[in-house]
VMD Tcl script that draws the C-alpha trace (Angstrom):
set ca {
  {14.77 3.41 12.69}
  {11.62 1.33 12.42}
  {8.51 3.27 11.35}
  {5.25 2.26 13.04}
  {3.09 5.35 12.35}
  {1.13 5.21 9.10}
  {1.35 8.99 8.56}
  {5.15 8.95 8.64}
  {5.17 5.88 6.42}
  {2.91 7.58 3.84}
  {5.10 10.70 3.85}
  {8.22 8.67 3.21}
  {6.55 6.61 0.48}
  {5.06 9.62 -1.31}
  {8.42 11.43 -1.26}
  {9.87 8.35 -3.00}
  {6.96 8.19 -5.48}
  {5.45 5.03 -3.99}
  {1.65 4.92 -3.91}
  {-0.66 2.25 -2.46}
  {-4.35 2.02 -3.27}
  {-7.24 -0.48 -3.42}
  {-8.46 -1.69 -6.80}
  {-11.53 -3.69 -7.78}
  {-11.11 -6.42 -10.39}
  {-14.09 -8.55 -11.44}
  {-15.92 -7.77 -8.19}
  {-12.96 -8.61 -5.93}
  {-10.73 -6.14 -4.06}
  {-6.94 -6.14 -4.15}
  {-4.16 -3.83 -3.02}
  {-2.00 -2.33 -5.73}
  {1.18 -0.29 -5.44}
  {2.88 2.01 -7.94}
  {6.62 2.62 -7.71}
  {7.98 5.16 -10.19}
  {5.23 4.30 -12.68}
  {5.57 0.50 -12.35}
  {2.40 -1.17 -11.08}
  {2.36 -4.26 -8.87}
  {-0.85 -5.96 -7.66}
  {-0.76 -8.16 -4.57}
  {-2.33 -11.58 -5.18}
  {-4.25 -11.78 -1.90}
  {-7.92 -10.85 -2.20}
  {-9.23 -8.60 0.60}
  {-12.65 -7.66 1.91}
  {-13.85 -4.10 1.43}
  {-13.86 -3.65 5.21}
  {-10.15 -4.59 5.38}
  {-8.97 -2.07 2.77}
  {-7.73 0.66 5.08}
  {-5.88 -1.74 7.39}
  {-4.26 -3.52 4.44}
  {-3.14 -0.18 2.98}
  {-1.72 0.92 6.36}
  {0.30 -2.26 6.74}
  {1.54 -2.03 3.16}
  {2.67 1.58 3.55}
  {4.47 0.78 6.83}
  {6.16 -2.29 5.34}
  {7.38 -0.43 2.25}
  {8.54 2.62 4.24}
  {10.66 0.42 6.48}
  {12.33 -1.09 3.39}
  {13.19 2.32 1.88}
}
mol new
graphics top color blue
foreach p $ca { graphics top sphere $p radius 0.5 }
foreach p [lrange $ca 0 end-1] q [lrange $ca 1 end] { graphics top cylinder $p $q radius 0.2 }
display resetview
């Protein structure tokens, strides 16, 4: 089953202790994910206006891999 709804994707990720959030480093925004306490920061810089869309796509992508 392929998940396309962000709410379902977030539910699945949170049940598996996967969290996605924006982070600001030296004035630039990035997306970071935490999986069971391990932190991973994506290298691509994003605009502040793109944060919610980037988080949605990240949650959906991760949920489909779980």
